[in-house]
C-alpha positions in Angstrom: 40.0 0.2 -39.8 37.7 0.1 -42.9 34.2 1.4 -43.2 31.5 1.5 -45.9 30.5 -0.8 -48.7 34.1 -1.7 -49.6 34.8 -3.0 -46.1 34.9 -6.7 -47.0 37.2 -6.0 -50.0 39.9 -4.1 -47.9 39.7 -5.4 -44.3 42.8 -7.2 -43.3 44.7 -6.6 -46.6 48.1 -4.9 -47.0 48.2 -1.5 -48.8 49.9 -1.1 -52.1 53.4 0.4 -52.6 51.8 3.4 -54.4 49.6 4.2 -51.4 52.5 3.5 -49.1 54.6 6.1 -51.0 51.8 8.6 -50.8 51.6 8.1 -47.0 55.3 8.4 -46.6 55.2 11.9 -48.1 53.4 13.0 -45.0 50.9 15.3 -46.7 47.4 15.3 -48.1 47.0 14.0 -51.7 43.8 14.7 -53.6 42.8 13.4 -57.0 39.6 15.0 -58.2 39.6 13.5 -61.7 38.4 9.9 -61.9 41.5 7.8 -62.0 42.7 4.3 -61.3 44.5 3.6 -58.0 45.8 0.4 -56.5 44.7 0.7 -52.8 45.9 -2.8 -52.1 48.2 -4.9 -54.3 46.3 -6.4 -57.2 43.0 -4.6 -56.7 42.4 -1.4 -58.6 39.6 1.1 -58.0 38.4 3.7 -60.6 37.5 6.7 -58.4 38.4 10.0 -57.0 40.2 10.0 -53.7 41.9 11.9 -50.8 44.7 10.4 -48.8 46.0 12.0 -45.6 48.9 10.7 -43.6 48.5 10.0 -39.9 51.8 11.4 -38.4 53.0 10.6 -34.9 56.3 12.1 -33.7 57.3 12.8 -37.3 56.7 9.2 -38.5 53.9 8.3 -40.9 52.0 5.5 -39.1 48.9 5.2 -41.2 46.4 7.2 -43.3 42.9 8.3 -43.8 41.7 7.3 -47.3 38.4 8.5 -48.7 37.3 7.0 -52.1 34.4 8.5 -53.9 32.5 8.4 -57.2 31.7 12.0 -56.8 33.8 15.1 -56.7 36.1 15.5 -53.6 35.0 18.9 -52.2 36.6 21.1 -49.6 34.5 19.6 -46.8 35.7 16.1 -47.6 39.3 17.3 -47.8 39.0 19.1 -44.4 37.3 16.2 -42.8 40.0 13.7 -43.9 42.7 16.1 -42.7 41.0 16.6 -39.3 40.6 12.9 -38.8 44.3 12.2 -39.6 45.5 15.0 -37.3 43.1 13.8 -34.5 44.4 10.2 -34.8 48.0 11.4 -34.8 47.5 13.4 -31.6 45.8 10.6 -29.8 48.4 8.0 -30.8 51.3 10.1 -29.4 
């Protein structure tokens, strides 16, 4: 699922290998310095981000990704983590 102003850009597209590798680590990754990330193959975003893996029975099945032009604060990190854990519990 995709939400926000970037919806049309990402909906129905496959994630990049870089994001896939982050998801497979099964932990939260936060980049608070503006950097370039390939969210989907061939499309780069210059932003700050938080990526939390959605884990079900030990398997990474998806992620919560928040892209931002502004600093990723503690509230955003906790929200992404909560949503990922919530989804993981409900997909079991």
